[in-house]
Every structure is written in C-alpha cells, then in structure tokens.
py3Dmol code that shows the C-alpha trace and the ligand (Angstrom):
import py3Dmol

protein = """\
ATOM      1  CA  MET A   1     -56.106  50.026 -44.714  1.00  0.00           C
ATOM      2  CA  LYS A   2     -57.031  49.883 -48.377  1.00  0.00           C
ATOM      3  CA  LEU A   3     -56.067  46.822 -50.481  1.00  0.00           C
ATOM      4  CA  PHE A   4     -55.350  47.203 -54.235  1.00  0.00           C
ATOM      5  CA  LEU A   5     -54.818  44.527 -56.701  1.00  0.00           C
ATOM      6  CA  ASP A   6     -51.473  44.713 -58.501  1.00  0.00           C
ATOM      7  CA  THR A   7     -52.363  43.223 -61.981  1.00  0.00           C
ATOM      8  CA  ALA A   8     -53.799  43.907 -65.351  1.00  0.00           C
ATOM      9  CA  GLU A   9     -55.457  40.590 -65.588  1.00  0.00           C
ATOM     10  CA  ILE A  10     -59.278  41.377 -65.876  1.00  0.00           C
ATOM     11  CA  GLU A  11     -60.435  37.955 -64.455  1.00  0.00           C
ATOM     12  CA  GLU A  12     -58.333  38.454 -61.282  1.00  0.00           C
ATOM     13  CA  ILE A  13     -59.856  41.765 -60.802  1.00  0.00           C
ATOM     14  CA  ARG A  14     -63.337  40.594 -61.297  1.00  0.00           C
ATOM     15  CA  THR A  15     -62.748  37.765 -58.708  1.00  0.00           C
ATOM     16  CA  VAL A  16     -61.381  39.994 -55.838  1.00  0.00           C
ATOM     17  CA  HIS A  17     -64.025  42.639 -56.704  1.00  0.00           C
ATOM     18  CA  SER A  18     -66.691  39.969 -56.060  1.00  0.00           C
ATOM     19  CA  TRP A  19     -65.263  39.188 -52.638  1.00  0.00           C
ATOM     20  CA  GLY A  20     -66.096  42.939 -51.697  1.00  0.00           C
ATOM     21  CA  VAL A  21     -62.531  43.701 -50.646  1.00  0.00           C
ATOM     22  CA  LEU A  22     -61.171  45.594 -53.725  1.00  0.00           C
ATOM     23  CA  ASP A  23     -60.189  49.289 -53.199  1.00  0.00           C
ATOM     24  CA  GLY A  24     -58.384  49.872 -56.396  1.00  0.00           C
ATOM     25  CA  VAL A  25     -55.851  48.498 -58.978  1.00  0.00           C
ATOM     26  CA  THR A  26     -52.299  49.161 -59.908  1.00  0.00           C
ATOM     27  CA  THR A  27     -50.832  48.310 -63.314  1.00  0.00           C
ATOM     28  CA  ASN A  28     -47.442  48.813 -64.806  1.00  0.00           C
ATOM     29  CA  PRO A  29     -45.815  47.981 -68.277  1.00  0.00           C
ATOM     30  CA  THR A  30     -44.581  44.537 -66.924  1.00  0.00           C
ATOM     31  CA  LEU A  31     -48.122  43.542 -65.750  1.00  0.00           C
ATOM     32  CA  PHE A  32     -49.723  44.856 -69.094  1.00  0.00           C
ATOM     33  CA  ALA A  33     -47.116  42.712 -71.002  1.00  0.00           C
ATOM     34  CA  LYS A  34     -48.638  39.524 -69.352  1.00  0.00           C
ATOM     35  CA  THR A  35     -52.034  40.264 -70.832  1.00  0.00           C
ATOM     36  CA  SER A  36     -52.753  39.541 -74.433  1.00  0.00           C
ATOM     37  CA  GLY A  37     -54.855  40.855 -77.419  1.00  0.00           C
ATOM     38  CA  MET A  38     -55.849  44.215 -75.963  1.00  0.00           C
ATOM     39  CA  THR A  39     -54.303  47.700 -76.118  1.00  0.00           C
ATOM     40  CA  TYR A  40     -53.308  49.296 -72.666  1.00  0.00           C
ATOM     41  CA  ASP A  41     -56.151  51.771 -73.104  1.00  0.00           C
ATOM     42  CA  GLU A  42     -58.726  48.786 -73.525  1.00  0.00           C
ATOM     43  CA  VAL A  43     -57.402  47.059 -70.351  1.00  0.00           C
ATOM     44  CA  LEU A  44     -57.686  50.292 -68.495  1.00  0.00           C
ATOM     45  CA  LYS A  45     -61.368  50.959 -69.649  1.00  0.00           C
ATOM     46  CA  LEU A  46     -62.196  47.480 -68.537  1.00  0.00           C
ATOM     47  CA  ILE A  47     -60.617  47.854 -65.115  1.00  0.00           C
ATOM     48  CA  CYS A  48     -62.276  51.245 -64.519  1.00  0.00           C
ATOM     49  CA  GLY A  49     -65.585  49.635 -65.318  1.00  0.00           C
ATOM     50  CA  ILE A  50     -65.137  47.145 -62.568  1.00  0.00           C
ATOM     51  CA  THR A  51     -63.838  49.265 -59.696  1.00  0.00           C
ATOM     52  CA  SER A  52     -64.504  52.845 -58.870  1.00  0.00           C
ATOM     53  CA  GLY A  53     -61.394  52.936 -56.695  1.00  0.00           C
ATOM     54  CA  PRO A  54     -58.063  54.370 -58.007  1.00  0.00           C
ATOM     55  CA  VAL A  55     -56.589  52.676 -61.094  1.00  0.00           C
ATOM     56  CA  SER A  56     -52.988  53.367 -61.712  1.00  0.00           C
ATOM     57  CA  ALA A  57     -51.784  53.770 -65.332  1.00  0.00           C
ATOM     58  CA  GLU A  58     -48.087  54.098 -65.849  1.00  0.00           C
ATOM     59  CA  VAL A  59     -46.301  56.529 -68.221  1.00  0.00           C
ATOM     60  CA  VAL A  60     -43.357  55.188 -70.246  1.00  0.00           C
ATOM     61  CA  ALA A  61     -41.887  58.382 -71.674  1.00  0.00           C
ATOM     62  CA  ASP A  62     -38.821  59.643 -69.823  1.00  0.00           C
ATOM     63  CA  ASP A  63     -39.045  63.302 -70.720  1.00  0.00           C
ATOM     64  CA  VAL A  64     -41.539  65.877 -68.985  1.00  0.00           C
ATOM     65  CA  ASP A  65     -43.615  66.648 -72.027  1.00  0.00           C
ATOM     66  CA  GLY A  66     -43.894  62.988 -73.029  1.00  0.00           C
ATOM     67  CA  MET A  67     -45.003  62.037 -69.519  1.00  0.00           C
ATOM     68  CA  VAL A  68     -47.508  64.902 -69.421  1.00  0.00           C
ATOM     69  CA  LYS A  69     -49.009  63.906 -72.730  1.00  0.00           C
ATOM     70  CA  GLU A  70     -49.340  60.234 -71.799  1.00  0.00           C
ATOM     71  CA  GLY A  71     -50.845  61.141 -68.486  1.00  0.00           C
ATOM     72  CA  ARG A  72     -53.326  63.635 -69.909  1.00  0.00           C
ATOM     73  CA  HIS A  73     -54.436  60.811 -72.320  1.00  0.00           C
ATOM     74  CA  PHE A  74     -54.863  58.299 -69.462  1.00  0.00           C
ATOM     75  CA  ALA A  75     -56.804  60.911 -67.379  1.00  0.00           C
ATOM     76  CA  LYS A  76     -59.390  61.056 -70.023  1.00  0.00           C
ATOM     77  CA  ILE A  77     -60.174  57.413 -70.025  1.00  0.00           C
ATOM     78  CA  ALA A  78     -61.918  57.566 -66.636  1.00  0.00           C
ATOM     79  CA  ASP A  79     -62.406  59.695 -63.563  1.00  0.00           C
ATOM     80  CA  ASN A  80     -60.650  57.236 -61.296  1.00  0.00           C
ATOM     81  CA  ILE A  81     -57.288  57.070 -63.202  1.00  0.00           C
ATOM     82  CA  TYR A  82     -54.255  58.034 -61.308  1.00  0.00           C
ATOM     83  CA  VAL A  83     -51.175  58.574 -63.525  1.00  0.00           C
ATOM     84  CA  LYS A  84     -48.232  56.496 -62.326  1.00  0.00           C
ATOM     85  CA  VAL A  85     -44.963  58.411 -62.744  1.00  0.00           C
ATOM     86  CA  PRO A  86     -41.457  57.160 -61.840  1.00  0.00           C
ATOM     87  CA  MET A  87     -39.293  58.892 -59.277  1.00  0.00           C
ATOM     88  CA  SER A  88     -36.844  60.965 -61.262  1.00  0.00           C
ATOM     89  CA  GLU A  89     -36.159  64.629 -61.748  1.00  0.00           C
ATOM     90  CA  ASN A  90     -38.320  64.628 -64.801  1.00  0.00           C
ATOM     91  CA  GLY A  91     -40.899  62.596 -62.886  1.00  0.00           C
ATOM     92  CA  LEU A  92     -41.054  65.238 -60.231  1.00  0.00           C
ATOM     93  CA  ALA A  93     -41.605  67.997 -62.802  1.00  0.00           C
ATOM     94  CA  ALA A  94     -44.356  66.095 -64.440  1.00  0.00           C
ATOM     95  CA  MET A  95     -46.088  65.327 -61.211  1.00  0.00           C
ATOM     96  CA  SER A  96     -46.112  68.941 -60.346  1.00  0.00           C
ATOM     97  CA  ARG A  97     -47.611  69.757 -63.783  1.00  0.00           C
ATOM     98  CA  PHE A  98     -50.225  67.157 -63.128  1.00  0.00           C
ATOM     99  CA  ARG A  99     -51.000  68.623 -59.775  1.00  0.00           C
ATOM    100  CA  ALA A 100     -51.542  72.016 -61.487  1.00  0.00           C
ATOM    101  CA  GLU A 101     -53.988  70.449 -63.900  1.00  0.00           C
ATOM    102  CA  GLY A 102     -55.870  68.423 -61.215  1.00  0.00           C
ATOM    103  CA  ILE A 103     -54.680  65.139 -62.430  1.00  0.00           C
ATOM    104  CA  ARG A 104     -53.894  62.754 -59.648  1.00  0.00           C
ATOM    105  CA  THR A 105     -50.621  60.742 -59.508  1.00  0.00           C
ATOM    106  CA  ASN A 106     -48.974  57.747 -58.033  1.00  0.00           C
ATOM    107  CA  CYS A 107     -45.151  58.058 -57.699  1.00  0.00           C
ATOM    108  CA  THR A 108     -43.610  54.724 -58.406  1.00  0.00           C
ATOM    109  CA  LEU A 109     -40.077  53.179 -57.998  1.00  0.00           C
ATOM    110  CA  ILE A 110     -39.660  54.758 -54.501  1.00  0.00           C
ATOM    111  CA  PHE A 111     -36.915  53.099 -52.457  1.00  0.00           C
ATOM    112  CA  THR A 112     -36.249  55.805 -49.672  1.00  0.00           C
ATOM    113  CA  ALA A 113     -38.273  57.870 -47.458  1.00  0.00           C
ATOM    114  CA  ASN A 114     -36.572  61.035 -48.910  1.00  0.00           C
ATOM    115  CA  GLN A 115     -37.845  60.104 -52.428  1.00  0.00           C
ATOM    116  CA  GLY A 116     -41.280  59.701 -50.927  1.00  0.00           C
ATOM    117  CA  LEU A 117     -41.076  63.088 -49.369  1.00  0.00           C
ATOM    118  CA  LEU A 118     -40.052  64.755 -52.596  1.00  0.00           C
ATOM    119  CA  ALA A 119     -42.804  63.078 -54.403  1.00  0.00           C
ATOM    120  CA  ALA A 120     -45.385  64.162 -51.893  1.00  0.00           C
ATOM    121  CA  LYS A 121     -43.894  67.768 -52.185  1.00  0.00           C
ATOM    122  CA  ALA A 122     -44.454  67.615 -55.959  1.00  0.00           C
ATOM    123  CA  GLY A 123     -48.005  66.687 -55.507  1.00  0.00           C
ATOM    124  CA  ALA A 124     -48.203  62.912 -55.797  1.00  0.00           C
ATOM    125  CA  SER A 125     -51.460  61.522 -54.156  1.00  0.00           C
ATOM    126  CA  LEU A 126     -49.950  58.080 -53.847  1.00  0.00           C
ATOM    127  CA  LEU A 127     -46.360  57.226 -52.720  1.00  0.00           C
ATOM    128  CA  SER A 128     -45.336  53.733 -53.729  1.00  0.00           C
ATOM    129  CA  PRO A 129     -42.228  52.313 -52.026  1.00  0.00           C
ATOM    130  CA  PHE A 130     -41.184  48.855 -53.415  1.00  0.00           C
ATOM    131  CA  VAL A 131     -40.619  46.655 -50.376  1.00  0.00           C
ATOM    132  CA  GLY A 132     -40.035  43.403 -52.206  1.00  0.00           C
ATOM    133  CA  ARG A 133     -37.320  44.696 -54.377  1.00  0.00           C
ATOM    134  CA  LEU A 134     -35.538  46.172 -51.351  1.00  0.00           C
ATOM    135  CA  ASP A 135     -35.720  42.940 -49.400  1.00  0.00           C
ATOM    136  CA  ASP A 136     -34.448  41.101 -52.471  1.00  0.00           C
ATOM    137  CA  ILE A 137     -31.227  43.129 -52.170  1.00  0.00           C
ATOM    138  CA  ASN A 138     -30.837  42.340 -48.530  1.00  0.00           C
ATOM    139  CA  GLU A 139     -32.319  45.839 -47.513  1.00  0.00           C
ATOM    140  CA  ASP A 140     -35.325  46.362 -45.100  1.00  0.00           C
ATOM    141  CA  GLY A 141     -38.234  47.326 -47.315  1.00  0.00           C
ATOM    142  CA  MET A 142     -40.554  47.854 -44.287  1.00  0.00           C
ATOM    143  CA  GLN A 143     -38.216  50.504 -42.759  1.00  0.00           C
ATOM    144  CA  VAL A 144     -39.081  52.773 -45.672  1.00  0.00           C
ATOM    145  CA  ILE A 145     -42.858  52.177 -45.023  1.00  0.00           C
ATOM    146  CA  ARG A 146     -42.390  52.976 -41.455  1.00  0.00           C
ATOM    147  CA  GLU A 147     -40.256  56.159 -41.970  1.00  0.00           C
ATOM    148  CA  LEU A 148     -42.451  57.591 -44.762  1.00  0.00           C
ATOM    149  CA  ALA A 149     -45.825  56.816 -42.939  1.00  0.00           C
ATOM    150  CA  GLU A 150     -44.403  58.541 -39.907  1.00  0.00           C
ATOM    151  CA  ILE A 151     -43.305  61.606 -41.920  1.00  0.00           C
ATOM    152  CA  ILE A 152     -46.647  61.787 -43.737  1.00  0.00           C
ATOM    153  CA  ARG A 153     -48.620  61.756 -40.394  1.00  0.00           C
ATOM    154  CA  PHE A 154     -46.142  64.029 -38.465  1.00  0.00           C
ATOM    155  CA  PHE A 155     -46.595  66.981 -41.083  1.00  0.00           C
ATOM    156  CA  ASP A 156     -50.113  65.955 -41.883  1.00  0.00           C
ATOM    157  CA  ILE A 157     -49.295  65.696 -45.582  1.00  0.00           C
ATOM    158  CA  ASP A 158     -52.077  64.988 -48.028  1.00  0.00           C
ATOM    159  CA  SER A 159     -50.637  61.906 -49.698  1.00  0.00           C
ATOM    160  CA  GLU A 160     -50.963  58.198 -48.917  1.00  0.00           C
ATOM    161  CA  VAL A 161     -48.287  55.579 -48.492  1.00  0.00           C
ATOM    162  CA  LEU A 162     -48.953  52.602 -50.816  1.00  0.00           C
ATOM    163  CA  THR A 163     -46.824  49.639 -50.117  1.00  0.00           C
ATOM    164  CA  ALA A 164     -45.874  48.098 -53.526  1.00  0.00           C
ATOM    165  CA  SER A 165     -43.740  45.064 -54.705  1.00  0.00           C
ATOM    166  CA  VAL A 166     -45.520  42.804 -52.089  1.00  0.00           C
ATOM    167  CA  ARG A 167     -44.284  39.161 -52.289  1.00  0.00           C
ATOM    168  CA  HIS A 168     -46.164  37.507 -49.478  1.00  0.00           C
ATOM    169  CA  PRO A 169     -48.934  37.983 -46.917  1.00  0.00           C
ATOM    170  CA  ARG A 170     -46.555  38.851 -44.025  1.00  0.00           C
ATOM    171  CA  HIS A 171     -45.636  41.981 -46.086  1.00  0.00           C
ATOM    172  CA  VAL A 172     -49.342  42.992 -45.873  1.00  0.00           C
ATOM    173  CA  THR A 173     -49.555  42.526 -42.195  1.00  0.00           C
ATOM    174  CA  GLU A 174     -46.393  44.464 -41.568  1.00  0.00           C
ATOM    175  CA  ALA A 175     -47.357  47.226 -43.939  1.00  0.00           C
ATOM    176  CA  ALA A 176     -50.574  47.724 -41.883  1.00  0.00           C
ATOM    177  CA  LEU A 177     -48.691  47.678 -38.624  1.00  0.00           C
ATOM    178  CA  ASN A 178     -46.242  50.205 -39.836  1.00  0.00           C
ATOM    179  CA  GLY A 179     -49.007  52.650 -40.873  1.00  0.00           C
ATOM    180  CA  SER A 180     -49.189  52.164 -44.494  1.00  0.00           C
ATOM    181  CA  HIS A 181     -52.492  53.620 -45.957  1.00  0.00           C
ATOM    182  CA  ILE A 182     -52.675  51.092 -48.850  1.00  0.00           C
ATOM    183  CA  ALA A 183     -50.962  47.842 -50.101  1.00  0.00           C
ATOM    184  CA  THR A 184     -51.196  46.640 -53.647  1.00  0.00           C
ATOM    185  CA  LEU A 185     -51.088  42.838 -53.914  1.00  0.00           C
ATOM    186  CA  PRO A 186     -50.619  40.268 -56.655  1.00  0.00           C
ATOM    187  CA  PHE A 187     -53.806  38.009 -56.847  1.00  0.00           C
ATOM    188  CA  LYS A 188     -51.795  35.124 -55.375  1.00  0.00           C
ATOM    189  CA  VAL A 189     -51.097  37.018 -52.181  1.00  0.00           C
ATOM    190  CA  PHE A 190     -54.925  37.908 -51.930  1.00  0.00           C
ATOM    191  CA  GLN A 191     -55.597  34.234 -52.109  1.00  0.00           C
ATOM    192  CA  GLN A 192     -52.949  33.255 -49.728  1.00  0.00           C
ATOM    193  CA  MET A 193     -54.570  35.885 -47.171  1.00  0.00           C
ATOM    194  CA  VAL A 194     -57.824  34.063 -47.363  1.00  0.00           C
ATOM    195  CA  HIS A 195     -56.570  30.583 -46.605  1.00  0.00           C
ATOM    196  CA  HIS A 196     -55.231  28.930 -43.532  1.00  0.00           C
ATOM    197  CA  PRO A 197     -54.612  25.170 -43.262  1.00  0.00           C
ATOM    198  CA  LEU A 198     -56.747  25.008 -40.097  1.00  0.00           C
ATOM    199  CA  THR A 199     -59.610  27.050 -41.747  1.00  0.00           C
ATOM    200  CA  ASP A 200     -59.570  24.753 -44.896  1.00  0.00           C
ATOM    201  CA  LYS A 201     -59.341  21.583 -42.674  1.00  0.00           C
ATOM    202  CA  GLY A 202     -62.212  22.977 -40.372  1.00  0.00           C
ATOM    203  CA  ILE A 203     -64.561  23.564 -43.335  1.00  0.00           C
ATOM    204  CA  VAL A 204     -64.004  20.011 -44.581  1.00  0.00           C
ATOM    205  CA  GLN A 205     -64.559  18.639 -41.066  1.00  0.00           C
ATOM    206  CA  PHE A 206     -67.732  20.685 -40.315  1.00  0.00           C
ATOM    207  CA  LYS A 207     -69.258  19.487 -43.662  1.00  0.00           C
ATOM    208  CA  LYS A 208     -68.404  15.885 -42.915  1.00  0.00           C
ATOM    209  CA  ASP A 209     -69.821  15.995 -39.366  1.00  0.00           C
ATOM    210  CA  TRP A 210     -73.052  17.621 -40.664  1.00  0.00           C
ATOM    211  CA  GLU A 211     -73.486  14.844 -43.216  1.00  0.00           C
ATOM    212  CA  THR A 212     -72.917  12.246 -40.488  1.00  0.00           C
ATOM    213  CA  ALA A 213     -75.411  13.832 -38.233  1.00  0.00           C
ATOM    214  CA  ARG A 214     -77.888  14.049 -41.074  1.00  0.00           C
ATOM    215  CA  ALA A 215     -77.466  10.472 -42.127  1.00  0.00           C
ATOM    216  CA  ALA A 216     -78.262   9.384 -38.485  1.00  0.00           C
ATOM    217  CA  MET A 217     -81.572  11.321 -38.468  1.00  0.00           C
ATOM    218  CA  PRO A 218     -84.926   9.607 -39.037  1.00  0.00           C
ATOM    219  CA  ALA A 219     -85.999  10.142 -42.670  1.00  0.00           C
ATOM    220  CA  ALA A 220     -89.113  12.131 -41.532  1.00  0.00           C
ATOM    221  CA  LYS A 221     -87.030  14.798 -39.740  1.00  0.00           C
ATOM    222  CA  LYS A 222     -84.731  15.417 -42.777  1.00  0.00           C
ATOM    223  CA  SER A 223     -85.633  18.580 -44.601  1.00  0.00           C
TER     224      SER A 223
END
"""
ligand_1 = """\
12
E4P
C -47.130 48.461 -58.228
O -47.465 49.542 -58.279
C -45.638 48.027 -58.634
O -45.385 48.348 -60.038
C -45.428 46.671 -58.298
O -45.945 46.288 -57.058
C -44.054 46.144 -58.566
O -43.914 44.893 -58.096
P -42.614 43.784 -58.417
O -41.494 44.412 -57.708
O -43.000 42.515 -58.008
O -42.420 43.951 -59.984
"""
view = py3Dmol.view(width=600, height=400)
view.addModel(protein, "pdb")
view.setStyle({"model": 0}, {"cartoon": {"style": "trace"}})
view.addModel(ligand_1, "xyz")
view.setStyle({"model": 1}, {"stick": {}})
view.zoomTo()
view.show()
C-alpha cells in the first residue's frame, strides 16, 4: 500500500521523505491556503523536486474548458503531476479530455462507490473517496473504500483507490485491510503511526540501562 502526504507544507514533505516512506503528495486549495508567501505553482515545483511520486494539483474552475486549461498548465510543471478534478458532470467531461491528452488525473470529492466507478470510466488514474467527511456525518466512510476497491479488482480496472480525508491512524489500517491501493495522510497522522507509548518508553529504558551498565564497567573496558 502506498502512503501519500496530504499537505502543501514543504518542511512536512521533506521530513516524511527523509524517513523513506513517502510515495506521493496530495494538495488542495484549503491546504495551499495554509502556506504563505508562495504561488501554488511555486509550491508544486518545490514538492515535485522532493518526490518523484504522484503530486496532485487541484483545479478550481467549474466549467470544462476552465478545468482543462488549469490542468494543462499544472501538467507542464512536472512529469509527476496528477490533475485533481472534482466529481461532477463537468469534472467527468474534463477527466475524459485529460485522458485523451495523456494527462493523469485524481478524481476528488468521491463519497459513493458509484461516483468512483464513473470517475474510473472517465479515465481517472486515482479515485479519492473522503472517509473522514463521511464518518463526520455518521456514515461509514470505509464501506465506500471496501466497495470501490472490490469493484476495481473484480473488473480489473486500471485505476487506484486513494483513501482521503484521513483523520487518525486507525483509518490507515482499515484502508489497507479493505484493499485501498493508497492512503493520503496529514503529517500528524504519519507521526502518530510512528509512535506507541511502549515503543517510546522502551527507547528511554534501553538507553538508561545501557548507561547504567557502562557506568559499572572498569574504565579500561569503556570504549
Ligand atoms: C486529499 O486529496 C483531500 O483533499 C483531503 O484528504 C481532504 O481532507 P479533509 O476532509 O480533512 O479536508
């Protein structure tokens, strides 16, 4: 299973990349709005300089020609750009035009398996159901992942399910168990996945015991 970082913060991307576990990055207008001092193009260029994995850049136009114009522009920034297009009638039309031009897409704002199936048929490479936002309204986000992943595998469709709107580490485990090809995580969730109280406590105890053993050693044997 691939793990993407859901952020436009360059330092967060550098950090997770340095751990050797970063497979790609997703951005959206909300995440870009949290950065400061740079244009969206500048942020995207920097991100594509850190990871060679898929980097999603989201269109904001709501008409087909506008989406296509923005997407073509993003696609020129780097080879690993995936144009992020919202699920809508115009979004489907734009994704099928991108497919014809060889520009890869990530269909965003998916909330049902049927929306995911339509996006796959329109040519989206990545299908992004939002599990957290479904859970927020007392629905079962993971059910969409389960259903969509099964449909994709059953018909051997050339698209990947990308679990988005991840809120906590348990979402990642469940996404993996339900056959999601990818999950995109906020930086905080990556950090939460690394840590466990017993791991952190164990590290402190091993260091303490090592120092105790070393202190008891004759000076000549200490290296
Ligand atoms: C990623 O592609 C999505 O835009 C993101 O995961 C949405 O997350 P949110 O529901 O926390 O805003």
